[in-house]
N, C-alpha and C positions, 0 to 999 in steps of 0.2 A: 503493499499500500505506501499511493506515495503523500509527502509529506499534502502536498493539495489536495486530496481525496481524504486524511488527517482532518485537516481546517473543515473539509467539508459538515464531516460525522458530528465537528463540536456546533454544528447550525441546526443539525435535525434535533427535530423538539423526539422527550422521550418513548413517545411510540412510535414513530418515525426509527427510535434505534436497539427496541424494541423486535420491530418487524427484521429489521439487519442483522439483529444477533441468531433469529430465528431462520434467518435465510443460514444465514455464518454456516452454524449448526448442523444442517441439514448438509450445505457442502460435504464440512469436514466428516458427515461419518460414508458419505458418498466416495468421497476419497481414502479413509478406513477401508472400505471394506474392497473396490478396489487396488488398493495396497494387500489388501491379504487375498485375493485373488492373482496376482501376480501382471493384474494390468496395468499397474500408476507407473505409468512412463519418468513421472519426476516427482522423487520423494522429497523436495526442496517446497513444494507445496502445499505434503503436509504441517510442515513445524510455519511457512507465512500464513496460513490458514489459523493456524491456534495461537500465532500471535493475532490476529486479524479480529477474534474473539476477544480476544483481554483488551484489544483496546478498546471496542465497543462499551466491554462495561470495566471501565475503568472510566469511560466519559459519563456513561448513567452513573454510575457513583461516588462521581464529579457534581453530575445534578443533581441525585437525591441528596447532599450533603449541605449543594446550596438553598434547599428547600426548607 
């Protein structure tokens, strides 16, 4: 995820962030499934997806603490 994309995440509402989080978790599930079956071409995508999930969770927590 690039810096511009991260900045765009900060501008989203909590509801939109929760939707994004659900999408990322579904993507991680699919990546894990493809990795287990040997169809995953780029294993680094697993790590990147986990980091994106952590970023969204961090932004959600920051918004929660501000409220």
